[in-house]
MARBA-3410 file (N, C-alpha, C, O; in Angstrom, 1 decimal):
178
11.1,-39.7,38.0,12.6,-39.7,36.7,12.9,-40.7,36.9,12.9,-41.1,38.1 ~ 13.4,-41.5,35.8,13.9,-43.1,36.3,15.5,-42.8,35.9,16.0,-41.8,35.4 ~ 16.0,-43.8,36.3,17.8,-43.6,35.9,18.2,-43.2,34.5,19.0,-42.2,34.5 ~ 17.9,-43.6,33.6,18.2,-43.0,32.3,17.8,-41.8,31.9,18.4,-41.2,31.0 ~ 17.0,-41.5,32.2,16.4,-39.5,32.2,17.4,-38.7,32.9,18.1,-37.8,32.4
17.6,-39.3,34.5,18.4,-38.8,35.3,20.0,-38.7,34.5,20.6,-37.6,34.2 ~ 20.4,-39.8,34.4,21.8,-40.1,33.4,22.1,-39.2,31.8,23.2,-38.8,31.5 ~ 20.8,-39.2,31.0,21.0,-38.6,30.1,20.8,-37.1,30.9,22.0,-36.9,31.3 ~ 20.2,-36.1,31.3,20.1,-35.0,32.4,21.7,-34.9,32.4,22.3,-34.3,31.5 ~ 22.2,-35.4,33.3,23.5,-35.5,34.2,24.1,-35.2,32.3,24.3,-34.0,32.1
24.3,-35.8,31.6,25.3,-35.9,30.7,25.2,-34.5,29.6,26.1,-34.3,28.9 ~ 24.0,-33.9,29.6,23.5,-32.7,29.2,24.4,-31.8,29.6,25.2,-31.0,29.1 ~ 24.0,-32.1,31.1,24.8,-30.8,32.1,26.5,-30.8,32.0,27.2,-29.8,31.8 ~ 26.8,-32.3,32.2,28.5,-32.1,31.7,28.6,-31.5,30.5,29.3,-30.5,30.6 ~ 28.1,-31.7,29.2,28.0,-31.6,27.7,28.2,-30.0,27.6,29.0,-29.5,26.8
27.3,-29.1,28.6,26.9,-27.8,28.5,28.1,-27.2,29.5,28.6,-26.1,29.2 ~ 28.5,-28.0,30.6,29.8,-27.5,31.3,30.5,-27.2,30.6,30.7,-26.0,30.4 ~ 31.4,-28.5,29.5,32.3,-28.2,28.6,32.1,-27.2,27.6,33.1,-26.8,27.1 ~ 30.8,-26.8,27.2,31.0,-26.3,26.0,31.2,-24.6,26.8,31.9,-23.7,26.3 ~ 30.6,-24.5,27.7,31.3,-23.0,28.3,32.7,-22.8,28.3,33.4,-21.9,27.9
32.9,-23.9,28.9,34.5,-24.1,29.3,35.2,-23.5,28.3,36.0,-22.6,28.4 ~ 34.8,-24.4,27.0,35.7,-24.2,26.1,35.8,-22.7,25.2,36.6,-21.8,24.8 ~ 34.4,-22.9,25.4,34.2,-21.0,24.7,34.8,-20.0,25.2,34.8,-19.0,24.5 ~ 35.7,-20.2,26.8,36.2,-19.5,26.8,38.3,-19.6,26.6,39.3,-19.1,27.1 ~ 37.9,-20.4,25.9,39.4,-21.0,25.7,39.7,-21.0,23.9,40.1,-22.0,23.5
39.5,-19.9,23.1,39.7,-20.3,21.8,40.7,-21.0,21.2,40.5,-21.7,20.2 ~ 41.3,-20.8,21.5,43.0,-21.7,21.4,42.7,-23.0,21.1,43.1,-23.4,20.0 ~ 41.7,-24.1,22.6,41.4,-25.4,22.4,40.1,-25.3,21.1,39.5,-26.3,20.8 ~ 40.0,-24.3,20.7,38.4,-25.1,19.4,39.6,-24.7,18.2,39.2,-25.0,17.1 ~ 40.7,-24.2,18.3,41.4,-24.2,17.2,40.8,-22.9,16.0,41.3,-21.9,16.6
40.2,-22.5,15.0,40.0,-21.2,14.1,38.7,-20.8,14.8,37.9,-21.5,15.5 ~ 38.7,-19.5,14.6,37.7,-18.8,15.1,36.1,-19.2,14.5,36.1,-20.1,13.6 ~ 34.7,-18.6,15.0,33.7,-19.4,14.5,33.2,-19.3,13.5,32.5,-20.2,12.9 ~ 33.6,-17.6,12.9,33.4,-18.1,11.4,32.1,-17.1,11.3,31.3,-17.3,10.4 ~ 31.8,-16.3,12.1,30.1,-15.9,12.5,30.3,-14.5,11.8,31.1,-13.7,12.2
29.3,-13.9,10.5,29.1,-13.3,10.0,29.1,-12.2,11.1,28.5,-12.3,12.2 ~ 30.1,-10.8,10.5,29.9,-9.6,11.1,28.8,-8.7,10.6,28.2,-8.9,9.5 ~ 28.5,-7.7,11.5,27.8,-6.8,10.5,28.5,-6.0,10.0,29.5,-5.5,10.4 ~ 27.8,-5.8,8.7,28.5,-5.3,7.3,28.6,-6.5,6.1,28.6,-6.4,4.9 ~ 28.7,-7.4,7.0,28.8,-8.7,5.7,27.6,-8.8,5.4,26.5,-8.4,5.9
28.1,-9.7,4.1,26.6,-10.4,3.4,26.3,-11.8,4.3,27.2,-12.5,4.8 ~ 25.2,-12.0,4.2,24.8,-13.4,4.5,25.5,-14.4,3.6,25.1,-14.2,2.4 ~ 26.4,-15.7,3.8,26.9,-16.6,3.0,25.4,-17.5,2.6,24.5,-17.8,3.3 ~ 25.7,-17.7,1.5,24.3,-18.6,0.8,24.2,-20.3,1.5,24.3,-21.4,0.9 ~ 24.0,-20.2,2.7,24.0,-21.8,3.5,22.2,-21.8,3.5,21.4,-21.2,4.1
22.2,-23.2,2.4,20.8,-24.0,2.8,20.3,-23.7,4.1,21.0,-23.6,5.1 ~ 19.1,-23.7,3.9,18.2,-23.9,5.0,17.1,-24.8,5.2,16.1,-24.8,4.4 ~ 17.2,-25.6,6.3,16.4,-27.1,6.0,14.6,-26.5,6.5,14.5,-26.1,7.6 ~ 13.6,-26.4,5.8,12.4,-26.0,5.7,11.8,-26.5,7.0,12.1,-27.7,7.3 ~ 11.1,-26.0,7.8,10.2,-26.6,8.8,9.0,-26.4,8.8,8.3,-27.4,8.9
8.4,-25.4,8.7,7.3,-25.2,8.1,6.8,-24.6,6.6,5.9,-23.8,6.4 ~ 7.5,-25.2,5.6,7.4,-25.5,4.4,9.0,-25.8,3.6,10.1,-26.0,4.2 ~ 8.8,-25.6,2.5,10.1,-25.9,2.0,11.6,-25.6,2.3,11.8,-24.8,3.3 ~ 12.6,-26.0,1.6,14.2,-25.5,2.3,14.3,-24.1,1.2,13.5,-23.8,0.3 ~ 15.5,-23.2,1.7,15.2,-22.1,0.9,16.9,-21.7,0.9,17.7,-22.5,1.3
17.2,-20.5,0.5,18.4,-20.1,0.1,18.3,-18.6,0.9,17.4,-17.9,0.5 ~ 19.3,-18.1,2.0,18.8,-16.5,2.3,19.0,-15.4,0.7,18.7,-14.2,0.6 ~ 19.5,-16.0,-0.3,19.5,-15.0,-1.3,17.9,-14.7,-1.8,17.6,-13.8,-2.5 ~ 16.8,-15.9,-1.2,15.7,-16.2,-1.9,15.1,-14.6,-1.4,14.3,-13.9,-2.0 ~ 15.8,-14.1,0.3,14.8,-12.9,0.3,15.6,-11.6,0.2,15.7,-10.7,1.0
16.0,-11.7,-0.5,16.9,-10.8,-1.3,15.8,-9.8,-2.2,15.0,-10.3,-3.1 ~ 16.0,-8.5,-1.8,14.8,-7.4,-2.3,14.1,-6.7,-1.3,13.8,-5.5,-1.7 ~ 13.8,-7.1,0.0,13.7,-6.5,1.2,14.0,-6.9,2.2,14.7,-8.0,2.2 ~ 13.7,-6.2,3.5,14.6,-6.4,4.7,14.2,-7.6,5.0,13.1,-8.1,4.7 ~ 15.1,-8.0,5.9,15.0,-9.1,6.4,14.9,-9.2,7.8,15.6,-8.3,8.2
14.4,-9.9,8.9,14.4,-10.2,10.4,14.5,-11.5,10.5,13.5,-12.2,10.3 ~ 15.7,-12.1,10.7,15.7,-13.3,11.1,15.8,-13.8,12.9,16.8,-13.6,13.5 ~ 15.2,-14.1,13.2,15.3,-14.3,14.2,15.4,-16.0,15.0,14.4,-16.8,14.8 ~ 16.5,-16.4,15.7,17.0,-17.7,16.0,16.7,-18.0,17.6,16.9,-17.5,18.7 ~ 15.9,-19.2,17.1,15.4,-19.7,18.6,15.4,-20.9,18.8,15.8,-21.5,17.8
15.0,-21.7,20.2,14.7,-23.0,20.5,13.7,-23.2,21.2,13.4,-22.3,22.1 ~ 12.8,-24.7,20.9,12.1,-24.9,22.0,12.4,-24.8,23.0,11.5,-24.0,23.4 ~ 13.3,-25.0,24.2,13.7,-25.0,25.1,13.6,-23.4,26.0,13.5,-23.2,27.2 ~ 13.8,-22.5,25.0,13.9,-21.3,25.3,12.5,-20.0,26.0,11.9,-19.2,25.3 ~ 12.4,-20.1,27.1,11.0,-19.4,27.5,11.2,-18.0,26.4,10.4,-17.6,25.5
12.2,-17.4,26.8,12.2,-15.9,26.2,12.1,-16.1,24.7,11.9,-15.0,24.1 ~ 12.1,-16.9,24.0,11.9,-17.3,22.6,10.4,-16.9,22.2,9.8,-15.9,21.6 ~ 9.8,-18.5,23.2,8.5,-18.3,23.4,7.9,-17.1,23.2,7.1,-16.9,22.3 ~ 8.3,-16.2,24.1,7.8,-14.9,25.1,7.4,-13.9,23.9,6.4,-13.2,23.8 ~ 8.7,-14.0,22.9,9.1,-13.2,21.9,8.0,-13.3,20.6,7.5,-12.3,20.2
7.8,-14.2,20.3,7.0,-14.7,19.1,6.3,-14.2,18.4,6.3,-14.0,17.2 ~ 4.9,-13.9,19.9,3.7,-13.2,19.6,4.0,-12.0,19.0,3.1,-11.7,18.3 ~ 5.1,-11.1,19.1,5.5,-10.2,18.5,6.2,-9.9,17.5,6.5,-8.8,17.2 ~ 6.3,-10.8,16.9,7.0,-11.1,15.8,6.3,-11.4,14.7,6.6,-11.2,13.5 ~ 5.1,-12.1,15.3,4.2,-12.3,14.7,3.2,-11.2,13.7,3.1,-11.0,12.5
2.8,-10.5,14.9,2.2,-9.1,14.9,2.8,-8.2,14.1,2.1,-7.3,13.6 ~ 4.2,-8.4,13.9,5.1,-7.6,13.4,4.8,-7.7,11.7,4.6,-6.8,10.8 ~ 4.9,-9.5,11.5,4.6,-9.9,10.4,3.4,-9.7,10.2,3.4,-9.3,9.0 ~ 2.2,-9.7,10.7,1.0,-9.5,10.1,1.0,-7.7,9.4,0.6,-7.3,8.3 ~ 1.5,-7.3,10.5,1.6,-5.7,9.7,2.4,-4.9,8.9,2.1,-3.8,8.5
3.6,-5.7,8.6,4.6,-4.9,8.2,5.2,-6.4,6.9,6.1,-6.4,6.1 ~ 4.3,-7.2,7.1,4.8,-8.4,5.8,5.0,-8.0,4.6,6.0,-8.5,4.1 ~ 4.2,-7.2,4.0,4.2,-6.4,2.8,5.9,-5.8,2.4,6.6,-5.8,1.4 ~ 6.1,-5.1,4.0,7.3,-4.3,3.6,8.5,-5.3,4.0,9.4,-5.2,3.1 ~ 8.9,-6.2,5.1,9.8,-6.8,4.9,9.6,-8.0,5.3,8.6,-8.1,6.0
10.7,-9.5,5.0,10.6,-10.3,5.2,11.1,-11.1,6.9,12.2,-10.9,7.3 ~ 10.3,-11.9,7.4,10.8,-12.5,8.5,10.4,-13.9,8.8,9.4,-14.5,8.8 ~ 12.2,-14.3,9.4,11.9,-15.9,9.2,12.7,-16.3,10.5,13.6,-15.7,10.9 ~ 12.0,-17.7,11.1,12.4,-18.3,12.2,13.6,-19.4,12.0,13.4,-20.3,11.2 ~ 14.6,-19.4,12.7,15.6,-20.4,12.9,15.5,-21.2,14.3,15.9,-20.7,15.3
15.0,-22.3,14.2,14.9,-23.4,15.3,16.6,-24.0,15.2,17.1,-24.3,14.1 ~ 17.2,-24.0,16.5,18.8,-24.8,16.3,18.0,-26.1,17.6,18.8,-26.4,18.5 ~ 16.9,-26.7,17.5,16.5,-27.8,17.7,17.3,-28.9,17.4,17.7,-29.0,16.3 ~ 17.4,-29.8,18.3,18.3,-31.2,17.3,17.0,-32.0,17.3,17.2,-33.1,16.9 ~ 16.0,-31.8,17.6,14.8,-32.5,17.5,14.1,-31.5,16.3,14.4,-30.3,16.4
13.4,-31.8,15.4,12.2,-31.2,15.0,10.9,-31.1,15.3,10.1,-30.2,14.9 ~ 10.7,-32.6,16.3,9.0,-32.8,17.0,9.0,-31.4,17.8,8.2,-30.5,17.6 ~ 10.2,-31.5,18.6,10.4,-30.1,19.8,10.0,-29.2,19.3,9.0,-28.6,19.8 ~ 10.9,-28.8,17.6,10.4,-27.7,17.0,8.8,-27.1,16.8,8.3,-26.0,16.9 ~ 8.6,-27.9,16.6,7.4,-28.3,15.5,6.4,-28.1,16.8,5.4,-27.5,16.4
6.3,-28.4,18.3,5.3,-28.4,19.0,5.5,-26.9,19.6,4.5,-26.6,20.3 ~ 6.5,-26.0,19.4,7.1,-24.8,20.4,6.1,-24.1,19.0,5.3,-23.2,19.2 ~ 6.3,-24.8,17.9,5.7,-23.5,16.7,4.1,-23.8,16.9,3.4,-23.0,16.3 ~ 3.5,-24.7,17.7,2.3,-25.1,17.2,1.9,-24.0,18.6,0.7,-23.5,18.7 ~ 2.9,-23.6,19.5,2.0,-23.1,20.9,2.0,-21.8,20.2,1.0,-21.1,20.3
3.2,-21.2,19.5,3.6,-20.1,19.1,2.2,-19.5,18.2,1.5,-18.6,18.6 ~ 2.1,-20.0,17.0,1.0,-19.7,16.0,1.1,-18.9,15.8,0.4,-18.1,16.4 ~ 2.3,-18.4,14.5,3.5,-18.2,13.8,2.9,-18.6,12.5,2.5,-19.7,12.2 ~ 2.9,-17.5,11.6,2.3,-17.7,10.1,4.2,-17.5,9.6,4.5,-18.7,9.3 ~ 5.0,-17.0,9.5,6.0,-16.7,8.9,6.7,-17.9,9.1,6.6,-18.6,10.1
7.7,-18.1,7.9,8.5,-18.9,7.8,9.6,-19.1,8.9,10.1,-18.3,9.7 ~ 9.9,-21.0,8.6,10.7,-21.2,9.9,11.6,-21.9,9.3,11.1,-22.4,8.3 ~ 12.7,-22.3,9.5,13.9,-23.7,9.3,14.5,-24.0,10.4,14.7,-23.2,11.2 ~ 14.8,-25.3,10.7,15.4,-25.8,11.4,17.0,-26.1,10.9,17.5,-26.2,9.8 ~ 17.6,-26.2,12.1,19.1,-26.0,12.2,19.7,-26.8,13.1,20.6,-26.4,13.9
19.4,-28.2,13.2,20.0,-29.2,13.5,21.1,-29.7,13.4,21.2,-30.8,13.8 ~ 21.9,-29.1,12.8,23.7,-29.8,12.4,24.1,-27.9,12.5,25.0,-27.6,11.7 ~ 23.7,-27.0,13.4,24.4,-26.3,13.8,24.8,-24.8,13.1,24.9,-23.7,13.6 ~ 24.9,-25.3,11.8,25.8,-24.3,10.6,25.0,-23.1,10.4,25.5,-22.1,9.7 ~ 23.6,-23.0,10.9,23.0,-21.4,11.0,23.4,-20.8,12.1,23.8,-19.7,12.0
23.5,-21.4,13.0,23.5,-21.2,14.5,25.0,-20.5,14.8,25.2,-19.6,15.6 ~ 26.2,-21.3,13.7,27.3,-20.7,14.1,28.1,-19.4,13.0,29.0,-18.6,13.3 ~ 27.4,-19.6,11.7,27.4,-18.7,11.0,26.8,-17.3,11.1,27.3,-16.2,10.5 ~ 25.6,-17.4,11.8,25.1,-16.1,12.2,25.6,-15.8,13.9,25.0,-15.0,14.6 ~ 26.5,-16.6,14.3,27.0,-15.7,15.5,26.1,-15.8,16.9,26.3,-15.1,17.9
25.2,-17.0,16.8,23.8,-17.1,17.8,24.7,-18.0,19.2,24.6,-19.2,19.2 ~ 25.3,-17.5,20.1,26.4,-17.8,21.2,25.0,-17.6,22.5,25.2,-18.2,23.6 ~ 23.9,-16.8,22.2,22.9,-17.0,23.2,21.9,-16.4,22.4,22.1,-15.5,21.6 ~ 20.5,-17.2,22.8,19.4,-17.2,22.3,18.2,-16.4,23.4,18.0,-16.5,24.6 ~ 17.4,-15.7,22.1,16.7,-15.2,21.6,18.2,-14.6,20.7,19.2,-14.2,21.3
17.9,-14.5,19.3,19.1,-13.7,18.6,18.2,-13.2,17.3,17.8,-14.0,16.4 ~ 18.0,-11.8,17.3,17.3,-11.4,16.0,18.3,-10.6,15.4,18.7,-9.6,16.0 ~ 18.6,-11.1,14.0,19.8,-10.2,13.1,18.5,-9.9,11.9,17.6,-10.5,11.2 ~ 19.2,-8.5,12.0,18.4,-7.4,10.9,19.4,-7.5,9.2,20.5,-6.9,9.0 ~ 18.9,-8.0,8.7,19.7,-8.0,7.3,19.1,-6.6,6.4,18.2,-5.8,6.8
19.6,-6.4,5.4,19.0,-5.4,4.5,18.8,-6.0,3.2,19.2,-7.2,3.1 ~ 18.2,-5.3,2.0,17.9,-6.0,0.9,19.0,-6.8,-0.2,18.6,-7.7,-1.0 ~ 20.3,-6.3,0.0,21.3,-7.0,-0.3,21.6,-7.7,0.2,22.4,-8.4,-0.4 ~ 21.3,-8.2,1.5,21.9,-9.9,2.2,23.0,-8.9,2.9,23.6,-8.8,1.9 ~ 23.6,-8.4,3.6,24.3,-7.4,4.5,23.5,-7.3,5.8,22.3,-6.9,5.9
24.4,-7.8,7.2,23.6,-7.5,8.4,23.7,-6.1,9.0,24.9,-5.7,9.3 ~ 23.2,-5.8,9.2,23.2,-4.4,10.2,23.0,-4.5,11.1,23.2,-3.5,11.7 ~ 22.7,-5.6,12.0,22.4,-5.2,13.7,21.9,-6.8,14.1,21.0,-7.5,13.6 ~ 22.8,-7.2,15.1,22.4,-8.2,15.8,21.8,-7.8,17.2,22.3,-6.8,17.8 ~ 20.8,-8.7,17.8,20.3,-8.1,18.6,20.0,-9.3,19.6,19.3,-10.2,19.2
20.4,-9.2,20.8,20.5,-10.8,21.8,19.4,-10.5,22.7,19.6,-9.3,23.2 ~ 18.5,-10.9,23.2,17.8,-11.0,24.0,16.1,-11.1,23.7,15.7,-10.8,22.6 ~ 15.5,-11.4,24.5,13.6,-11.1,23.9,13.5,-10.0,23.7,13.9,-9.3,24.6 ~ 13.2,-9.5,23.1,11.8,-7.9,22.5,10.7,-8.2,22.5,10.1,-9.3,22.3 ~ 10.0,-6.6,22.7,8.6,-6.5,22.3,8.5,-6.4,20.5,7.8,-5.5,20.2
8.9,-6.8,19.8,9.5,-6.5,18.3,7.9,-5.7,17.5,7.8,-5.3,16.4 ~ 7.2,-5.8,18.3,6.0,-4.5,17.4,5.8,-3.3,18.2,4.9,-2.6,17.9 ~ 6.7,-2.9,19.2,6.7,-1.7,20.3,6.6,-1.0,18.6,6.6,-1.3,17.5 ~ 6.4,0.4,19.8,6.2,1.7,19.0,7.6,2.1,18.8,8.0,2.6,17.7 ~ 8.6,1.7,19.9,10.3,2.3,20.1,10.7,1.1,19.1,11.9,1.2,18.7
10.1,0.0,18.6,11.1,-0.8,18.1,10.4,-0.7,16.8,11.0,0.2,16.3 ~ 9.5,-1.0,16.1,9.3,-0.2,15.2,9.6,0.9,14.8,9.7,1.0,13.6 ~ 9.8,1.8,15.3,10.3,3.1,14.6,11.8,3.1,14.8,12.4,4.1,14.4 ~ 12.6,2.0,15.4,13.7,2.0,15.0,14.4,0.9,14.3,15.6,0.7,14.1 ~ 12.8,-0.2,13.6,13.5,-1.3,12.4,13.1,-0.1,11.0,13.6,-0.2,9.9
12.2,0.6,11.4,11.9,2.1,10.0,13.8,2.5,9.5,14.6,2.1,8.6 ~ 13.9,3.5,11.0,15.1,3.9,11.0,16.2,2.9,10.5,17.0,3.4,9.7 ~ 16.4,1.8,10.8,17.3,1.1,10.4,17.4,0.5,8.8,18.5,0.3,8.2 ~ 16.5,0.3,8.4,15.9,0.0,7.3,16.0,1.4,5.9,16.4,1.5,4.8 ~ 15.1,2.3,7.0,15.4,3.7,6.0,13.8,3.5,5.2,13.6,3.8,4.0
12.6,2.8,6.2,11.3,2.5,5.3,10.4,3.2,6.4,10.7,3.7,7.5 ~ 9.7,3.2,6.0,8.6,4.4,6.7,7.7,2.9,7.1,7.1,2.2,6.3 ~ 7.7,2.5,8.6,6.7,1.7,9.1,5.8,2.4,10.0,4.9,1.7,10.5
END
């Protein structure tokens, strides 16, 4: 590893440490994060297309929506992508699934998606607008949204989204037959 690479890595670790320290001191950060809470309607925030065109959350109204927030450097994010794809392939006529990458660099997100081999739409949030709005303090984060755009549930950590237990829970959450 070259000196420049080591220096950049150290700067990233220092920045990450600073962000962790500031997270524990909200008074230093000013106003609250503004994350949408369970029961609230998603705000009309533009989403930059990663696998297709750009969109607004309102374009996904009319069917339940599952939003998965991920990053290319997140091993658990990659681990759960296969189960989200299988869920999409099986129930895509009844639910919408989208992914939101919080990567800084589009190229890294594209490499991740080539490995994940997903067919559902993905968006890029390199300005952290969606990450902050959705409250993605850790990833992966999956958000269940109803047909009107109201947040029903936020699930942290990687899951097997096509497991019988989670398929049943998703059906109960959305009150649909899965």
